[in-house]
OpenMM code with the backbone's topology and positions (N, CA, C; nanometers):
from openmm import Vec3, app, unit

residues = "MET LYS ALA TYR VAL LYS ASN GLY ILE ALA VAL GLY VAL HIS ASP LYS PHE ILE TYR HIS VAL GLU ILE TRP VAL ALA TRP LYS ASN GLY ILE ALA PHE GLN ASN GLU LYS TRP TYR ALA CYS ASP HIS PRO LEU LYS PHE LYS LYS LYS ASP ASN LEU LEU LYS ARG LYS LYS TYR LYS LEU LEU ARG PHE ILE ASN LEU GLU PHE ALA PRO ARG SER TYR LEU GLU ALA ASN GLY TYR HIS GLU ASP GLU".split()
positions = [
    Vec3(7.6603, 9.5529, 9.4187),
    Vec3(7.7116, 9.6265, 9.3206),
    Vec3(7.6543, 9.5529, 9.2118),
    Vec3(7.6356, 9.6081, 9.1042),
    Vec3(7.5879, 9.5694, 8.9710),
    Vec3(7.7278, 9.5064, 8.9121),
    Vec3(7.6737, 9.4245, 8.8089),
    Vec3(7.7938, 9.3419, 8.7482),
    Vec3(7.7240, 9.3034, 8.6032),
    Vec3(7.7979, 9.3256, 8.5039),
    Vec3(7.7660, 9.2999, 8.3724),
    Vec3(7.8731, 9.1776, 8.3025),
    Vec3(7.7935, 9.0889, 8.2378),
    Vec3(7.8507, 8.9448, 8.2129),
    Vec3(7.8667, 8.9498, 8.0440),
    Vec3(7.9685, 8.8820, 7.9996),
    Vec3(7.9829, 8.8553, 7.8395),
    Vec3(8.0741, 8.7457, 7.8577),
    Vec3(8.0233, 8.6285, 7.7818),
    Vec3(8.0943, 8.5113, 7.7967),
    Vec3(8.1236, 8.4646, 7.9088),
    Vec3(8.0549, 8.4763, 8.0054),
    Vec3(8.0675, 8.3955, 8.1310),
    Vec3(8.1566, 8.4669, 8.2084),
    Vec3(8.1966, 8.6077, 8.1882),
    Vec3(8.3065, 8.6577, 8.2381),
    Vec3(8.2319, 8.8104, 8.3134),
    Vec3(8.2364, 8.8174, 8.4487),
    Vec3(8.1354, 8.9254, 8.5062),
    Vec3(8.2551, 9.0497, 8.5339),
    Vec3(8.2023, 9.1725, 8.5082),
    Vec3(8.2772, 9.2796, 8.5241),
    Vec3(8.1946, 9.3813, 8.5936),
    Vec3(8.2550, 9.4339, 8.7192),
    Vec3(8.1803, 9.5404, 8.8003),
    Vec3(8.1831, 9.6610, 8.7179),
    Vec3(8.0978, 9.7474, 8.7902),
    Vec3(8.0591, 9.8922, 8.7299),
    Vec3(8.1430, 9.9805, 8.7988),
    Vec3(8.2182, 10.0577, 8.7603),
    Vec3(8.2930, 10.1652, 8.8346),
    Vec3(8.3141, 10.2854, 8.7434),
    Vec3(8.3611, 10.4220, 8.7911),
    Vec3(8.3871, 10.5246, 8.7097),
    Vec3(8.5099, 10.4831, 8.6563),
    Vec3(8.6027, 10.4186, 8.6591),
    Vec3(8.7362, 10.4022, 8.5952),
    Vec3(8.7604, 10.2480, 8.5636),
    Vec3(8.8469, 10.2111, 8.4645),
    Vec3(8.8875, 10.0922, 8.4277),
    Vec3(9.0006, 10.0451, 8.5404),
    Vec3(8.9668, 9.9364, 8.5997),
    Vec3(9.0142, 9.8689, 8.6914),
    Vec3(9.0731, 9.7358, 8.6472),
    Vec3(9.1954, 9.7229, 8.6433),
    Vec3(9.2600, 9.5800, 8.5770),
    Vec3(9.3496, 9.5034, 8.7107),
    Vec3(9.3278, 9.3783, 8.7013),
    Vec3(9.4067, 9.3002, 8.8033),
    Vec3(9.5126, 9.2241, 8.7108),
    Vec3(9.6284, 9.2399, 8.7553),
    Vec3(9.7399, 9.1496, 8.6800),
    Vec3(9.8177, 9.0780, 8.7506),
    Vec3(9.8321, 8.9616, 8.7146),
    Vec3(9.9070, 8.8617, 8.7756),
    Vec3(10.0192, 8.8314, 8.6914),
    Vec3(10.1354, 8.7949, 8.7575),
    Vec3(10.2737, 8.7422, 8.6710),
    Vec3(10.3023, 8.5940, 8.7212),
    Vec3(10.3162, 8.4952, 8.6519),
    Vec3(10.3565, 8.3606, 8.6890),
    Vec3(10.4913, 8.3239, 8.6219),
    Vec3(10.5712, 8.2586, 8.6723),
    Vec3(10.7014, 8.2222, 8.6398),
    Vec3(10.6751, 8.0716, 8.5875),
    Vec3(10.7174, 8.0053, 8.4831),
    Vec3(10.7066, 7.8861, 8.4160),
    Vec3(10.8312, 7.8497, 8.3774),
    Vec3(10.8619, 7.7277, 8.4643),
    Vec3(10.9860, 7.6298, 8.4120),
    Vec3(10.9583, 7.5027, 8.3649),
    Vec3(11.0309, 7.4604, 8.3085),
    Vec3(11.0477, 7.3073, 8.2420),
    Vec3(10.9602, 7.1896, 8.3494),
    Vec3(10.9632, 7.2275, 8.4869),
    Vec3(10.9178, 7.1486, 8.5716),
    Vec3(10.8150, 7.1814, 8.6366),
    Vec3(10.7661, 7.3196, 8.6312),
    Vec3(10.6311, 7.3829, 8.6858),
    Vec3(10.6179, 7.5041, 8.6709),
    Vec3(10.5438, 7.5545, 8.7446),
    Vec3(10.4972, 7.6946, 8.7565),
    Vec3(10.4723, 7.7487, 8.8803),
    Vec3(10.5131, 7.8991, 8.9102),
    Vec3(10.4804, 7.9412, 9.0189),
    Vec3(10.4641, 8.0979, 9.0311),
    Vec3(10.3677, 8.1211, 9.1166),
    Vec3(10.3056, 8.2586, 9.1447),
    Vec3(10.4198, 8.3676, 9.1690),
    Vec3(10.4335, 8.4776, 9.0804),
    Vec3(10.5374, 8.5794, 9.1160),
    Vec3(10.4678, 8.7052, 9.1826),
    Vec3(10.3821, 8.7548, 9.1026),
    Vec3(10.3501, 8.8872, 9.1564),
    Vec3(10.2091, 8.9063, 9.1273),
    Vec3(10.1362, 9.0308, 9.1820),
    Vec3(10.0041, 9.0762, 9.1474),
    Vec3(9.9883, 9.2162, 9.1784),
    Vec3(9.9144, 9.2691, 9.0652),
    Vec3(9.8832, 9.4374, 9.1208),
    Vec3(9.7746, 9.4621, 9.0483),
    Vec3(9.7303, 9.5869, 9.1070),
    Vec3(9.5902, 9.6595, 9.0372),
    Vec3(9.6217, 9.7621, 8.9843),
    Vec3(9.5625, 9.8152, 8.8834),
    Vec3(9.5969, 9.9230, 8.7970),
    Vec3(9.4608, 10.0052, 8.7733),
    Vec3(9.4344, 10.0955, 8.7731),
    Vec3(9.3328, 10.2081, 8.7726),
    Vec3(9.3503, 10.3098, 8.6452),
    Vec3(9.2710, 10.3238, 8.5480),
    Vec3(9.2733, 10.4495, 8.4727),
    Vec3(9.1878, 10.4827, 8.3952),
    Vec3(9.1611, 10.5917, 8.3295),
    Vec3(9.0594, 10.6434, 8.2790),
    Vec3(9.0267, 10.5996, 8.1417),
    Vec3(9.0740, 10.5357, 8.0947),
    Vec3(9.0647, 10.4813, 7.9568),
    Vec3(9.0766, 10.3231, 7.9428),
    Vec3(9.0170, 10.2650, 7.8366),
    Vec3(9.0647, 10.1056, 7.8406),
    Vec3(9.1953, 10.0963, 7.7882),
    Vec3(9.2680, 9.9966, 7.8242),
    Vec3(9.3851, 9.9639, 7.7830),
    Vec3(9.3993, 9.8652, 7.6666),
    Vec3(9.5056, 9.8619, 7.5591),
    Vec3(9.5028, 9.7946, 7.4567),
    Vec3(9.6423, 9.6926, 7.4713),
    Vec3(9.6424, 9.5570, 7.4541),
    Vec3(9.7332, 9.4658, 7.4901),
    Vec3(9.7619, 9.3857, 7.3737),
    Vec3(9.8391, 9.3596, 7.3224),
    Vec3(9.9091, 9.2817, 7.2244),
    Vec3(9.9630, 9.1397, 7.2813),
    Vec3(9.9206, 9.0440, 7.2013),
    Vec3(9.9179, 8.8777, 7.2447),
    Vec3(10.0786, 8.9000, 7.2874),
    Vec3(10.1735, 8.9290, 7.2406),
    Vec3(10.3213, 8.9221, 7.2560),
    Vec3(10.3450, 8.9809, 7.4013),
    Vec3(10.2644, 9.0955, 7.4333),
    Vec3(10.2858, 9.1403, 7.5799),
    Vec3(10.2672, 9.0409, 7.7167),
    Vec3(10.2154, 8.9293, 7.6760),
    Vec3(10.1555, 8.8312, 7.7913),
    Vec3(10.2679, 8.7377, 7.8199),
    Vec3(10.3854, 8.7423, 7.7345),
    Vec3(10.4637, 8.6011, 7.7384),
    Vec3(10.6016, 8.6830, 7.7185),
    Vec3(10.7135, 8.6526, 7.8012),
    Vec3(10.8484, 8.6960, 7.8091),
    Vec3(10.9061, 8.5615, 7.8085),
    Vec3(11.0001, 8.5317, 7.6999),
    Vec3(11.0760, 8.3845, 7.7135),
    Vec3(11.2123, 8.4247, 7.7274),
    Vec3(11.2740, 8.3444, 7.8238),
    Vec3(11.4122, 8.3362, 7.8888),
    Vec3(11.4459, 8.1910, 7.8309),
    Vec3(11.5979, 8.1681, 7.8649),
    Vec3(11.6460, 8.0345, 7.8326),
    Vec3(11.6080, 7.9436, 7.9316),
    Vec3(11.5799, 7.9455, 8.0548),
    Vec3(11.5439, 7.8601, 8.1440),
    Vec3(11.3738, 7.8685, 8.1971),
    Vec3(11.3254, 8.0047, 8.1580),
    Vec3(11.1945, 7.9975, 8.2023),
    Vec3(11.1456, 8.0932, 8.1298),
    Vec3(10.9690, 8.1404, 8.1431),
    Vec3(10.8974, 8.2206, 8.0785),
    Vec3(10.8335, 8.2949, 8.1886),
    Vec3(10.8071, 8.4270, 8.1574),
    Vec3(10.7164, 8.4910, 8.2502),
    Vec3(10.5747, 8.5229, 8.1662),
    Vec3(10.4777, 8.4755, 8.2600),
    Vec3(10.3437, 8.4841, 8.1930),
    Vec3(10.2637, 8.6091, 8.2590),
    Vec3(10.1932, 8.6682, 8.1729),
    Vec3(10.1285, 8.7785, 8.2491),
    Vec3(9.9809, 8.7568, 8.2039),
    Vec3(9.8971, 8.7581, 8.2990),
    Vec3(9.7648, 8.7509, 8.2891),
    Vec3(9.6816, 8.8924, 8.3465),
    Vec3(9.5801, 8.9461, 8.2397),
    Vec3(9.5492, 9.0826, 8.2522),
    Vec3(9.3807, 9.0481, 8.2579),
    Vec3(9.3175, 9.0876, 8.3701),
    Vec3(9.1806, 9.0710, 8.3833),
    Vec3(9.0952, 9.2354, 8.4057),
    Vec3(9.0137, 9.2536, 8.3405),
    Vec3(8.9304, 9.3739, 8.3495),
    Vec3(8.8268, 9.3377, 8.4781),
    Vec3(8.8420, 9.4160, 8.5927),
    Vec3(8.7566, 9.3898, 8.6896),
    Vec3(8.6497, 9.4754, 8.7101),
    Vec3(8.6591, 9.6231, 8.6681),
    Vec3(8.5767, 9.7318, 8.6766),
    Vec3(8.5735, 9.8022, 8.5623),
    Vec3(8.4621, 9.8604, 8.4973),
    Vec3(8.4832, 9.9627, 8.3770),
    Vec3(8.3279, 10.0389, 8.4109),
    Vec3(8.3567, 10.1481, 8.3399),
    Vec3(8.1974, 10.2410, 8.3148),
    Vec3(8.1082, 10.1944, 8.2596),
    Vec3(7.9919, 10.2106, 8.2858),
    Vec3(7.8643, 10.1191, 8.2338),
    Vec3(7.8478, 10.1527, 8.1136),
    Vec3(7.8623, 10.2694, 8.0389),
    Vec3(7.8612, 10.3165, 7.9197),
    Vec3(7.9623, 10.2297, 7.8298),
    Vec3(8.0680, 10.2009, 7.8729),
    Vec3(8.1868, 10.0965, 7.7986),
    Vec3(8.1123, 9.9512, 7.7977),
    Vec3(8.1003, 9.9119, 7.9051),
    Vec3(8.0266, 9.7736, 7.9100),
    Vec3(7.8934, 9.7505, 7.8102),
    Vec3(7.8116, 9.8308, 7.8172),
    Vec3(7.6987, 9.8449, 7.7284),
    Vec3(7.7418, 9.8369, 7.5772),
    Vec3(7.8401, 9.9087, 7.5401),
    Vec3(7.8811, 9.9426, 7.3949),
    Vec3(7.9635, 9.8331, 7.3758),
    Vec3(8.0089, 9.7406, 7.4724),
    Vec3(8.1005, 9.6172, 7.4000),
    Vec3(8.0329, 9.4953, 7.4408),
    Vec3(7.9113, 9.4955, 7.4406),
    Vec3(7.8300, 9.3573, 7.4240),
    Vec3(7.8189, 9.2929, 7.5688),
    Vec3(7.8477, 9.3478, 7.6828),
    Vec3(7.8184, 9.3080, 7.8244),
    Vec3(7.6684, 9.3545, 7.8381),
    Vec3(7.5788, 9.2371, 7.8904),
    Vec3(7.4625, 9.2634, 7.9341),
    Vec3(7.4430, 9.2530, 8.0941),
    Vec3(7.3724, 9.3064, 8.1676),
    Vec3(7.3387, 9.3108, 8.3096),
    Vec3(7.2816, 9.1753, 8.3629),
    Vec3(7.3917, 9.1554, 8.4454),
    Vec3(7.3860, 9.0075, 8.5212),
    Vec3(7.2375, 9.0001, 8.6120),
    Vec3(7.1650, 8.9349, 8.5942),
    Vec3(7.0301, 8.8970, 8.6511),
    Vec3(7.0520, 8.8271, 8.7759),
] * unit.nanometer
topology = app.Topology()
chain = topology.addChain("A")
for resn in residues:
    res = topology.addResidue(resn, chain)
    for name in ("N", "CA", "C"):
        topology.addAtom(name, app.Element.getBySymbol(name[0]), res)
């Protein structure tokens, strides 16, 4: 599998955009893993910073979104270079 790298983050080549999303719950005393999902779509998703955090009175929900695979043309156009 070919991988492209940008700022130390590797992304694989695929014909669709594939994202890995993790949700964590943070309390005053600690943090715990809640859920994970994989999403595939034909175009890159756009996220706002506020989409990654949901605050409640006693806890916060944190969402981490990682691009795992993308089309080669998108990677080359956005500053990724082929991993050697």
